[in-house]
C-alpha positions, -999 to 999 in steps of 0.1 A, spaced: -788 275 -914 -772 259 -883 -735 260 -878 -718 229 -864 -692 230 -837 -666 220 -863 -675 249 -886 -673 273 -856 -639 260 -846 -625 262 -882 -637 298 -884 -621 307 -851 -588 292 -860 -588 309 -894 -596 343 -877 -568 339 -851 -544 329 -878 -552 360 -899 -552 383 -869 -517 370 -858 -503 375 -893 -517 410 -895 -499 420 -862 -465 407 -873 -469 419 -909 -450 451 -905 -415 438 -915 -401 472 -925 -366 479 -912 -379 507 -890 -405 484 -874 -380 457 -868 -355 481 -853 -382 495 -830 -392 460 -817 -356 449 -810 -341 482 -797 -323 480 -764 -341 493 -733 -310 508 -718 -274 516 -723 -241 508 -706 -213 533 -706 -177 529 -694 -165 556 -670 -157 587 -689 -177 576 -720 -212 585 -707 -232 608 -729 -235 644 -719 -266 650 -698 -279 680 -680 -270 679 -644 -288 700 -619 -266 726 -604 -269 742 -570 -287 729 -540 -321 713 -541 -350 732 -527 -365 723 -493 -397 713 -511 -377 690 -534 -359 673 -505 -390 670 -485 -410 656 -514 -383 630 -521 -371 619 -487 -389 635 -458 -425 630 -469 -424 592 -462 -424 598 -424 -432 635 -419 -462 634 -442 -482 610 -420 -463 611 -387 -448 576 -389 -432 565 -356 -438 599 -340 -423 621 -367 -437 656 -366 -461 662 -395 -453 690 -419 -471 722 -410 -485 708 -377 -479 733 -349 -487 709 -321 -461 684 -334 -434 710 -341 -439 734 -312 -419 716 -285 -391 709 -310 -389 745 -322 -388 756 -286 -355 738 -282 -340 760 -309 -330 757 -346 -296 744 -336 -311 714 -319 -335 708 -348 -306 710 -373 -284 687 -352 -311 661 -349 -318 662 -386 -282 659 -396 -271 633 -370 -304 614 -364 -326 613 -333 -348 586 -319 -363 568 -349 -350 593 -375 -319 583 -393 -291 608 -400 -302 632 -427 -334 613 -430 -317 587 -452 -307 614 -477 -270 606 -478 -264 628 -508 -281 659 -493 -259 687 -482 -264 702 -447 -279 733 -464 -305 711 -482 -315 694 -449 -319 728 -433 -340 739 -463 -362 708 -458 -367 717 -421 -377 752 -430 -401 739 -456 -418 716 -430 -421 744 -403 -429 772 -427 -460 791 -416 -461 778 -380 
């Protein structure tokens, strides 16, 4: 038996109609609520829900992984690479105070605090120590 183009098209339309109906068939209140739930929330100041807030300073590894790695991971624009003694040697020779001052206030292409404006000075020092650890 040969199928005609018309029969194939009718069968395809019928299959798509039934498939579309099956996808939208779950009309339970829970399914509808799941499909139309908001993707976010807006709170007025003081009305925000209680959330856990990290206390204490971030580790040097956390600061490095969030902010410093973008440049110090690959040496962008001459940034000394993490753990590379050749890159860090001349800088360390100038002393920790100079390293800290350059990191906090910026130096050459490096912006102040490496663009981590919410990092404390102690967190920046911890990131420096993380980058030169083991040299």
